[in-house]
N, C-alpha and C positions, 0 to 999 in steps of 0.2 A: 526488495527490502522488506523485512518481516520482524515483528516483535509482539510480545504479549501486552506491553504497556508503552505508551508514548505520551509526551506532553511537551509544552513549550516553556523553556526557561526564560522568564520575563526579563531577567537581568542581562542575559547575553543574546537572546533571540534565537538560540539554538533549539533544534528539535532533539529531545532526549528520548532514546529508545532503551527500554529495560525488559527483563523477562526473556532471556535467551534471544537477544536481537541478532539478526544476520543481514549482511549485504551481499547479494549475488551479482557479480559483475563479470565482464568478459575475461575469462581466464583465471578467476579467483572467487573464493567464498570467504567472507570475513565474519567471524562470530566472536562475541565477547560478553562480559557481564553487563557492560553499559556502552552504548555508542551515542556520541553527541554529534549531530549533523548540522553544519552551517549551510543552509539551503542556498544562500547567495553565492558563497565561494565554492560550494561543492566539496568541502573538506569534512571528513568524518574522523573523529577522535575516539578510538576504542581503548577501554581499560578493563581490567579484571578478567583473568583467564582468556587472554586474547589468543585466538587461533586463526591464522591465515592459511587457507588451503589453496595451493596453486594447481590449476586444473589443465592437464594436457588437452590439446585440440580434439583428440580422439575420444575423450571421456565426456559423457553427457553431464552437464551441470546438475541436472535433476538427480542423477546417481550419486553425486558427491553430497548433495544436500540431504539425501536420505540415508547415507552410510558414512561411518567414520573411517572405513577401511577400503575405500574405492581404490582399485589397483592403478598404479602409475602416477598417483598424486604425490605432492611434496607438501609437508606441513611445517609452518613456522609458528612457534610459540613465542610470545613476548609479554613483558610487563605492560607496555603501552605502545600503541601503533596509531600513526596518523596517515590516513589514506586520502589522496587527492583524486576524486572521482573523474574530474575533467582531464587531468594529466595522466591518469591511470598509473600512478606511482605512490610509493609509501615510504615512511621512515619509522623504524621500530627500535625500542630499547631493550637491552638484555635478552638476547634471542637464543632460541634453540631451533634447529632446523634438521629435518630428517627426510630422506628419500633415497632408496637403494641406488647406488652402493655407498653413499657417503652420509655421515652424520656430523653436524657442525654446531658449535656454540660460539657466541660472540658478544662483544660489548654493545654493538649496534649494527643495524642493517638499513640499507636504503636502496631503492631501485624500482623495478617493474617485475611482473611475472616472468619476463624473458631473461632478465639479468639483475643480479643482486650483488651489491658491494657490502662486505662484512668487515668491520674493524676488529682487530685483536681476536682473530678466529682460531679456535681449536677444533680439530676434526679427526674422525676415525673412518678408515675404509673398512666397510663391513660392520657387523654388530660390535659395539664397544666391548673390549676385553683387554686383558693385560698383554696379549700376544698379537694384537692387530696392528697394522701400519697406522701411524698417527702423524699429525703435523700441527705446527703452530705458525701463524702468519700475522704480520702486522696488518696486512690488508689482503682480503680474498675476494676475487670476482667469480661469482658462481652463476653458471647458466644451467638451470635444472635440466637433467637428462642429456646434456651435451658436453660441457667441459667446466673445469675450474682452473683459475690462474692465481698465483700468489705473488706477493711482494715481501721480500725479507722473510724467508721461511726456514723453519727447523723441521727436519724429518727424522722419523725413527720408529721404534716399536714400543707400544705402551707409553709410559711416562719418560722413557729414555729417548731423547732426540738429538743424536750427536752430529747429524748432517746439516750444515748451514748453507743455504743457497740464496742468492739475490732474487731468483725467480724460479718458479716451479709450475709446470702445466701437466694436466692429465685429462685425457679423453674419457668421459664417463660412460661411453658406449663400449669401452674395452675394459677387461679386468686389469687390476694393478698387478704388475709383474714384480713380485718381491722375491729376492734371493736371500735366503737365510741358511747358512751352512755351519755345522758344528763338526769339529774334528778333534781327535785325541790320539795319543800314541806314545812311543818311546824311541829316541834316537841316542846313539852313543855320545854325540857331541852336545846334545841339548838336554838329555835326561827325559823324564816323563813330561808331557806337554798336553794342554787342552786349549782350544780356542774357538772363537765364533766370528763369522763374517756376515755382514748385512749390506745389501745393495737395494736401492729403491730407484724407480724410473723418474728421471727429471725431464725427459722428453721422449718421443716415440723411438728415438735411436740411441739414447744414452742412459745408462744406469750409474749411479754414484753411491759410495758408501765407505765403509772402512772395516778393518779387522783388528782383533786384539787376541793375544794368546799369552799363556803363562808357561814358563819352562823352569823346571827345578834347578837346572844348572846355569841358566842364563838370565832368569828374571822375566820381566814383562816386555812383550814386543807388540807394537801397534802401528798402524799407518792407514792411508787411504787405499781404496780399491774401487774398481768399476768395470763396466763392460759397455761395448758399443756394437752396433750393427747397421747395415744399410737400410734406409727407409723403404726402398722399393723392392729389395730382395735380401732379407736377412740371411738366407742360406748362402748367398754369394760372398758376403762380407760380414764377418763378425769376429770379435775378439774380446780380450779382457786384460786387466792389469792389476797387480797387487804390489804393495810395498810395505815395509815395516822397519822399525828402528828399535833396538834394545838399549 
């Protein structure tokens, strides 16, 4: 624990740390504009530019405390964060969280450095942009550097998320396998046409999505699409399906 200024709040009995205070604990570094520590309960309340840095085991805590860009770390920004030193857990409000390859925003977060539950989460795979895979989830369980799982999720590209799933999982040690196909041409019975198909992985063996296309003689056609493969040997068993209705 470190700060440039500290005093005791006589009304609450808390120790108040100001002047760039930090708390370095196993697996994390907490920094804020102000940290109020209840010595009896071991609960620290951080407010003002709150930054919680989650530190992998292979990274030296000293390296993290001396650098804002230590490789392999995950940073969580919040308006307010309450950290229970004894339980090694935290609760945070209005959070932003980033660590390659996923970047997440949420209404609130609670958990430990090993597992974080985020409510009303919005996320991007890769650096946020209009053409990156994105998701929204009522609840997201995030294990830094390992995996994420969602409940009641919407998947898509950018701000367009047409794929609705009750559950979605992704292994963060593997790249996300996105299929985005564009096609155009002319057929005698359809006229000129153009379309797009999007598929996103919902499990290691299954991709789901949809396609939509426009035809000058037949109008708009759209429907679900997907692909599948064997978990142990994708080359032995793989396939796809497409459908549409005009």
